[in-house]
Every structure is written in structure tokens, then in C-alpha cells.
C-alpha positions in Angstrom: -5.0 94.3 115.6 -4.8 94.8 119.5 -3.7 91.9 121.7 -6.4 91.5 124.4 -8.0 89.6 126.9 -11.1 89.7 129.3 -10.6 89.3 133.3 -13.8 87.5 134.7 -14.8 85.8 137.6 -17.7 83.3 138.7 -19.2 86.1 141.1 -18.6 89.6 142.4 -16.0 90.0 145.1 -13.7 87.3 143.3 -10.8 89.9 142.9 -11.6 91.1 139.2 -10.6 94.7 139.9 -7.6 93.8 141.7 -6.2 91.5 139.1 -7.3 93.5 136.2 -6.1 96.8 137.3 -2.9 95.0 138.6 -2.4 93.4 135.2 -2.8 96.6 133.3 0.0 98.3 135.8 2.2 95.4 135.4 2.1 95.4 131.6 2.6 99.0 131.4 5.6 98.7 133.5 7.1 96.4 131.1 7.0 99.4 128.7 3.9 98.3 126.7 1.0 100.6 125.8 -1.9 99.4 127.6 -5.5 100.2 127.1 -8.1 99.5 130.2 -11.8 98.7 129.5 -14.5 97.9 131.7 -17.6 95.9 131.0 -21.1 97.7 132.1 -21.9 101.1 133.3 -19.4 101.2 136.1 -17.9 104.8 136.2 -15.2 104.0 139.3 -13.4 101.1 138.2 -12.2 102.9 134.6 -10.5 105.8 136.9 -8.3 103.2 138.5 -7.5 101.7 134.9 -6.5 105.2 133.6 -4.0 105.6 136.6 -2.7 102.0 135.5 -2.3 102.8 131.9 -1.9 106.7 131.5 -4.7 106.3 129.1 -8.6 107.1 129.6 -10.6 104.3 131.0 -13.3 103.1 128.8 -16.7 101.1 129.2 -18.3 98.5 127.0 -22.1 98.3 127.8 -24.0 96.5 125.4 -27.2 97.3 127.1 -26.5 101.2 126.9 -24.9 101.1 123.7 -26.1 97.8 121.8 -24.0 94.8 121.3 -23.2 96.1 117.5 -21.1 98.9 118.7 -19.0 97.1 121.3 -16.3 96.1 118.8 -16.3 99.4 117.2 -16.0 101.3 120.6 -13.3 98.9 121.9 -11.2 99.3 118.5 -11.7 103.3 119.0 -10.6 103.1 122.6 -7.8 100.8 122.1 -6.3 102.5 119.2 -2.5 102.8 119.3 -2.3 100.2 122.3 -0.1 97.2 122.3 -2.4 95.1 124.5 -5.8 95.7 126.1 -7.2 94.4 129.2 -11.1 94.2 129.7 -12.6 94.0 133.3 -15.7 92.2 133.4 -18.9 92.7 135.5 -20.4 90.4 138.2 -20.2 86.7 137.3 -19.0 85.9 133.8 -22.5 84.8 132.6 -24.5 87.6 134.5 -26.2 90.0 132.2 -28.9 92.4 132.4 -32.1 91.0 134.4 -34.3 89.0 132.3 -32.3 89.6 129.0 -30.2 86.3 128.7 -26.8 87.2 128.1 -27.3 90.7 127.1 -24.5 93.0 128.6 -22.6 90.0 130.2 -19.0 89.5 130.3 -19.3 86.7 128.4 -21.2 88.3 125.4 -18.4 91.0 125.5 -15.8 88.5 125.3 -17.6 86.8 122.2 -18.3 90.1 120.5 -14.5 91.2 121.0 -13.3 87.5 120.2 -11.1 87.8 123.2 -9.9 84.9 125.5 -11.0 85.1 128.9 -9.0 84.6 132.2 -11.1 83.4 135.2 -10.3 84.9 138.5 -11.3 82.3 141.2 -11.8 83.1 145.0 -10.2 79.8 146.2 -10.2 80.7 149.9 -12.6 78.1 150.9 -11.9 75.2 148.5 -9.3 73.0 147.3 -10.5 70.0 144.8 -13.8 71.7 144.2 -12.3 74.4 142.2 -11.9 71.8 139.4 -15.7 71.4 139.3 -16.4 75.2 139.4 -13.8 75.7 136.5 -15.1 72.9 134.4 -18.8 74.4 134.6 -17.5 77.7 133.6 -15.3 76.2 130.6 -18.2 74.0 129.4 -21.4 76.3 129.8 -21.1 78.2 126.7 -18.4 76.7 124.1 -18.2 80.0 122.3 -16.5 81.5 125.2 -12.7 80.6 125.2 -11.4 80.5 128.9 -7.6 80.4 128.3 -6.7 80.4 132.0 -7.2 80.7 135.6 -5.8 83.0 138.2 -6.3 81.5 141.8 -6.9 84.2 144.3 -6.7 84.4 148.2 -4.7 81.1 148.3 -3.8 80.3 151.9 -0.3 78.4 151.6 2.0 76.4 149.5 0.1 73.1 150.4 -3.4 74.9 149.4 -1.7 76.2 146.0 -0.5 72.5 145.2 -3.9 70.9 145.7 -5.6 73.7 143.7 -3.2 73.4 140.7 -3.5 69.6 140.7 -7.3 69.9 140.7 -7.5 72.6 137.9 -5.0 70.6 135.7 -7.6 67.9 135.5 -9.9 70.2 133.6 -7.2 71.0 131.3 -6.9 74.9 131.9 -3.9 76.3 132.7 -2.9 78.0 136.1 -1.7 81.6 134.9 -1.4 83.0 138.4 -1.5 82.5 142.2 -2.2 85.4 144.7 -2.0 84.9 148.2 -4.7 86.0 150.9 -2.3 87.4 153.1 -1.4 90.4 151.0 -4.1 93.0 151.2 -4.4 95.9 148.9 -6.2 99.0 150.3 -9.1 100.1 148.1 -11.7 101.7 150.5 -15.4 101.4 149.5 -18.7 103.1 150.4 -22.3 103.1 149.5 -21.9 103.0 145.8 -18.6 101.0 145.5 -14.9 102.0 145.4 -14.0 105.5 146.5 -13.2 107.2 143.2 -9.6 108.1 142.2 -10.3 111.8 142.3 -11.0 111.8 145.9 -8.0 109.8 147.0 -5.4 110.7 144.3 -2.1 109.7 146.3 -3.6 106.6 148.0 -5.1 105.4 144.7 -1.7 105.7 142.9 -0.2 103.6 145.7 -2.9 101.0 145.6 -2.5 100.7 141.8 1.2 100.4 142.2 0.4 97.7 144.9 -1.9 95.7 142.6 0.7 95.8 139.8 3.4 94.2 141.9 1.0 91.7 143.4 0.2 90.5 139.9 3.8 91.0 138.5 4.9 88.5 141.5 2.0 86.1 141.5 1.2 85.9 137.7 2.9 84.6 134.5 3.2 87.8 132.6 4.6 86.2 129.8 1.8 83.6 129.3 -0.7 86.3 129.9 0.4 88.3 127.1 0.9 85.3 124.9 -2.8 84.5 125.3 -4.0 88.1 124.6 -1.8 88.0 121.4 -3.6 84.9 120.3 -7.0 86.7 120.1 -8.8 86.5 116.8 -8.9 89.3 114.1 -11.6 91.7 115.2 -12.2 93.2 111.7 -14.5 96.1 111.1 -14.1 99.9 111.5 -13.5 101.8 114.9 -16.3 103.9 116.3 -15.6 107.7 115.7 -17.0 110.5 117.6 -17.4 112.6 114.2 -18.8 109.5 112.5 -16.7 110.4 109.4 -13.0 109.1 110.2 -10.9 107.2 112.9 -9.8 109.8 115.6 -6.0 109.1 115.9 -4.3 109.0 119.2 -2.8 112.2 120.4 1.2 112.1 120.6 0.9 111.7 124.4 -1.2 108.4 124.0 -4.3 110.3 125.6 -6.9 110.2 122.9 -9.6 112.0 125.0 -9.9 115.8 124.6 -7.7 117.3 127.4 -9.3 119.4 129.7 -8.3 123.0 129.5 -9.3 126.7 130.6 -10.8 128.7 128.1 -9.2 132.4 128.2 -11.4 135.3 127.5 -12.6 135.6 124.0 -12.9 138.5 121.6 -11.1 140.2 118.7 -7.3 140.9 118.8 -4.6 138.5 119.4 -5.4 135.5 121.4 -6.6 131.7 121.2 -8.6 132.4 118.1 -6.2 134.7 116.2 -7.3 138.0 114.9 -11.0 137.2 115.0 -11.2 137.6 111.2 -11.4 135.1 108.5 -11.0 135.4 104.7 -12.2 138.5 103.3 -12.5 140.2 106.9 -15.4 137.8 107.8 -15.8 137.1 111.6 -15.4 133.4 111.9 -17.9 131.6 114.1 -16.8 130.9 117.6 -16.9 127.5 118.8 -19.2 127.3 121.7 -18.0 126.7 125.2 -19.4 123.6 127.0 -18.3 123.5 130.8 -18.2 120.0 132.3 -18.2 119.7 136.1 -15.4 117.7 137.5 -13.3 117.3 140.5 -14.1 114.9 143.5 -17.7 115.8 143.6 -18.5 115.0 139.9 -16.4 112.1 138.6 -18.9 110.0 136.6 -18.5 110.6 133.2 -17.9 108.5 130.1 -14.8 109.6 127.9 -16.9 109.5 124.8 -19.0 112.2 125.9 -16.1 114.8 125.7 -15.2 113.5 122.3 -18.8 113.7 121.0 -19.2 117.2 122.1 -15.7 118.2 120.6 -16.5 116.6 117.4 -19.7 118.4 117.3 -17.8 121.8 117.4 -17.7 122.7 121.0 -14.8 123.6 123.4 -15.0 121.3 126.4 -13.9 122.9 129.6 -13.8 121.0 132.9 -14.3 123.0 136.1 -14.4 121.9 139.7 -17.5 123.2 141.6 -15.7 122.5 145.0 -12.9 125.0 144.2 -13.8 127.2 141.1 -16.0 130.2 142.2 -17.4 131.0 138.6 -18.0 129.2 135.5 -15.3 129.0 132.6 -15.1 132.2 130.6 -17.6 132.2 127.7 -19.7 129.2 129.0 -22.4 128.5 126.7 -23.6 125.2 127.9 -23.1 123.2 131.0 -22.8 119.4 131.7 -23.1 118.1 135.3 -22.7 114.4 135.5 -22.9 111.9 138.3 -20.7 111.7 141.3 -20.9 112.1 145.1 -22.4 115.5 146.0 -24.0 114.2 148.9 -20.3 113.5 150.5 -19.6 117.2 149.6 -22.9 118.8 150.1 -21.5 121.4 152.9 -18.4 122.3 150.6 -20.8 122.9 147.5 -23.3 124.8 149.6 -20.4 127.1 151.0 -19.4 128.0 147.3 -22.3 130.3 146.8 -20.8 132.5 143.9 -20.8 129.3 141.6 -24.3 128.3 142.9 -25.6 131.8 141.6 -23.6 131.6 138.4 -25.2 128.1 137.7 -28.6 129.5 138.4 -28.0 132.5 136.3 -26.8 130.5 133.3 -29.7 128.1 133.6 -32.3 130.9 133.9 -31.1 132.3 130.9 -32.2 129.6 128.9 -28.8 128.0 128.1 -28.6 124.3 127.7 -27.7 122.4 130.9 -27.7 118.7 131.0 -27.6 117.2 134.3 -27.6 113.4 135.4 -28.0 112.0 138.9 -25.4 114.0 140.9 -26.2 117.0 138.5 -29.9 116.8 139.4 -29.0 117.0 143.0 -26.7 120.0 142.4 -29.6 121.8 140.7 -32.3 121.2 143.2 -33.0 123.4 146.1 -31.3 121.6 148.6 -29.5 118.5 149.1 -29.7 117.1 153.0 -30.7 120.5 154.0 -27.7 122.2 152.5 -28.5 124.9 149.8 -27.7 123.9 146.2 -28.3 125.8 143.0 -32.1 126.2 143.3 -32.7 125.7 139.6 -35.1 122.9 140.2 -38.0 123.3 142.5 -37.3 120.0 144.3 -35.7 118.9 147.6 -33.1 115.9 147.7 -31.8 113.9 150.5 -29.6 110.8 151.1 -31.6 107.6 151.8 -30.9 104.0 152.8 -32.4 102.3 149.8 -30.3 101.5 146.6 -31.8 102.4 143.3 -29.9 100.2 140.8 -30.7 99.0 137.4 -30.8 99.3 133.7 -33.8 101.2 132.4 -35.7 101.7 129.0 -36.8 105.2 128.6 -38.7 107.5 126.1 -38.3 111.3 126.1 -41.5 112.8 127.2 -40.5 116.6 126.4 -38.7 118.4 124.0 -35.2 119.4 125.7 -31.7 120.3 124.7 -30.8 116.7 124.6 -33.7 115.0 122.7 -37.0 115.5 120.8 -40.1 114.1 122.7 -40.4 110.4 121.5 -36.7 109.5 121.4 -36.1 106.0 123.0 -33.1 105.5 124.9 -31.7 102.9 127.5 -29.9 104.1 130.6 -29.0 103.0 133.9 -29.7 104.3 137.6 -27.3 103.9 140.5 -28.1 106.1 143.7 -29.2 106.0 147.2 -30.7 109.4 147.2 -34.4 110.5 146.6 -35.7 113.7 144.9 -39.2 115.1 145.9 -41.0 115.6 143.4 -39.6 112.8 141.2 -40.6 114.7 138.2 -41.5 118.3 137.0 -44.6 119.6 135.3 -42.5 118.7 132.0 -40.8 115.4 132.8 -37.5 114.5 131.3 -38.1 110.4 130.7 -41.0 108.0 130.8 -39.6 104.8 132.0 -41.2 101.7 130.8 -38.8 99.1 132.1 -38.7 97.7 134.9 -41.9 99.9 135.8 -43.7 102.7 134.5 -43.1 106.2 135.7 -42.2 109.7 134.9 -38.9 111.0 135.9 -36.9 114.2 135.7 -37.2 117.8 134.8 -37.2 119.7 131.7 -37.6 123.4 132.0 -36.0 126.2 129.6 -32.7 124.8 128.5 -32.3 122.3 131.5 -32.6 118.6 131.2 -32.1 117.1 134.7 -32.5 113.3 135.6 -31.3 110.4 137.6 -30.9 108.4 134.5 -27.3 107.8 133.2 -27.0 107.4 129.5 -24.1 106.7 127.2 -24.1 109.3 124.1 -22.3 106.7 121.9 -25.8 105.2 121.4 -27.3 108.4 120.0 -24.7 110.8 118.9 -27.5 113.2 118.0 -27.7 114.2 121.7 -24.4 115.9 121.6 -25.1 117.3 118.3 -28.3 118.8 119.5 -26.8 120.0 122.6 -23.9 121.9 120.8 -26.4 123.3 118.3 -28.5 124.6 121.4 -25.3 126.2 122.6 -24.7 128.3 119.5 -28.1 130.1 119.8 
């Protein structure tokens, strides 16, 4: 059993990310192996969690994957850890619109049988904090709020008033953070700037968060609370579906990005190229995954699923690499911020041509959101790969929310009729919004066709979590072997 706790708040902007990431860093600094998790579809916060813990950040989204997968996915991601810290989303009881508690932090806390630490922004209140805490404690008796961390406290006098008020509710104060201590975590149009874009500054920011929590919080009490979590039971999720995947010796249980060397007979990564009886063994297909600062949005489980399905997963950077990895059989281009790097992506003409040639060859290509933009003719007037007959550009309106979708066309990812849940999160537009063969038919919150399917390409704004439907990875890798 892994000790665990959930860091939640009454609302967004209360300081969850600072406290959760800082707690991960502070606990890791004591020599503990810490596992970081994020409630919801957010790709950015897990990058900071990975810096704090030295392990891949993991998401827990009950809307995308279903409540029944939350405990197994958590157990898989936290395998080998001494303690896990789960950062909540929005307010504690906020879930998917119109779906009750579904996908809320409170639901995840109950599914994980984990105690909750409530981070309260106390900057504009004193005794009223007691009423706020009492309301959150009593709203759902199944949610166990084990303590409070008071954030943005102004003075010793302010702290004393707050502590006295919270004591009346019977909830221990496990930490006090002063508002005079800023931690630099710059944001832009979709939230925090990802770790990959500010590596050195991000390392410094995580260290500062860790020190802030170490000085302001009772680490021993927080750890004791985490160790008091109930037995979770059940079996961990596995990418193969057959057996648990043990963590690697260095503690990182995601497949390590690597460069695939040239393949062929003779000595090399695949031996002499002959199996027993002189038969030629089947080569593992190479799936190239876009990474680097422009393409930072990817769930850890996707690489694990592709690997378990028989692929060699290779990460490349479209900002720096002028060709696809050797032997590329399929391509995955996830989300990120290509709009920030449009001139640099456009200037890398050799890679754009290579991507176009691969797509036109019929090889499977899966593109989500940023990948859709990269495959278009142009992005904000800058030439992209030209695979899709579409123009894309940055806009002012934010498109955000969960979606219920059905596959409209047979593709490298799914057969027509496959139902899946996803998430949209972007400030860009694509014209037209769907190709002659659309990728998805959306039926929540509105009905519309979206995305493109042509030859082996599946391109869409919809972010999906493949753990909800492992057949996606298997189908994709099978297409790569053809």
C-alpha cells in the first residue's frame, strides 16, 4: 500500500499547484520516493510534478477513463513509491459540467480512499475561514478532510486569528504560507508555461516551492496523514493487460525516450537479424513521438501502451531535428504550443517535408490539437506540413471542456462507431473544421463533425486518454507493421 493524500482547495487560484508540487519536492528531499498525480486532463502541472519527484507525472481523470480505472491507474503510477501526492483540480467538489461529482477532486479522493488537505487562500479573511472550512468538511461525509494549509497569510497576528478560528471546527492546521514569499511560475493563454520551455527556471521554481512548503508546513504530520490512508485493494492497471509492470531500476517506470539506430542484418541493436533456424525475426515497428518545447502534451500511459503493443517508441523534437527517426513506421504528434513556435517550425523545412512524405505514404499518423495545427497548410500564415487541406490560426476565444464523441470514419486509431470521451483545450481555429471524412462526431455539449481522416492520418482537436480504450494503441501499432 502506498501512503497518499490529496491536495485540494475551495477554488482555483488558492495555491494547490504551489503546495502540491512543493510538498512533492520537500518529501523527496527527505529521501522518500514520491509519486505525483494530477486530477483532470491537465498536461502542464504533471511536468512540474516530474521535476519535483524524478518520476513521470500521472493524470487521474474519471471522465476520460471512467471511475473504475482511477484506483488501478493510481496503483500503476505509484508503484514503488513511499508516498503519493495527488493535486486536485478547480474547487474540491467541482466536476464535469452537469455530471454531479464526476471527475471532481472529491470523487478521486473517495475512489482512492485518500485523506484531503485543503489549501485555503486566507488573504482576505480571518474568522470567516472557520465557516468556509466547516462547509467543505460537512458537505460530503465520505470525503475525509484531514487538515488545512493556510495560504497567503499576512502576519503573525493574522495567523493567530486564523488558527484560533479553524481550531473551532476541529480540523488541524498543517501549514501556514506567507503571501510575502512569491514563487515565479509564469503563465500564458493555456495556463503555466510548460517545463520543457523553461527547464532551468522551472527547476529553480520547483526548488523554491519545496523550500516554501518545508519551512511553512508540518511535514511529519502530513506524512502521518498520508500513511493513514485506507487499504486500496485491487490490481494495478497494466499497459499489457496481462501483468503489473515493475518500475525500472532508476525509478522511472515510463519507457525512456531513445534514438533508434539504423536497422538491418548484421550486428546491431537487433543482433544478427536471425532467429532460431535462421528465420528472420519480425522487427518491432518504430513509432516516432513529437516532443520538445512545442509538443509537450502527452499522457505517460500512451508511450507505455504503444510499447506494450510491440512498438519501439522514439521521441524527436520538430524544432531541432531535421529528419524523422530512422525506420519510422508511424507518427504520433500530441498537443502543445506550436502557435508559440510557428516561425521555427516553419523554418524546419526538411522535417516538414519528411512528415508530409510519411503521411502521403499511408503510414499511420495520430495528431491531437497541436498535431492538427502542424499538419495543416499554415498556422498564422506560417507554412506547416501541408498534409491537411486546412488553414489554422490563433484566436481570442477559449475552447474548453469535456466532449462525448463517436468515431465517424475508420482510421488508424478506431473503427467507425467507436465511442470515446475526450477533452478540448485551445485558443486556435481550423478552417474547415472537418474534412470530407471527419474524425469525430461530437454529441456533447453540441452536435458537430470535427477533425480529419485521410489515408493513415487521424487529426483532431480532441485530446483522448488511451487507457480508456487500449485497443487504440494496439490498432495503431498493427497498422505500423503493414
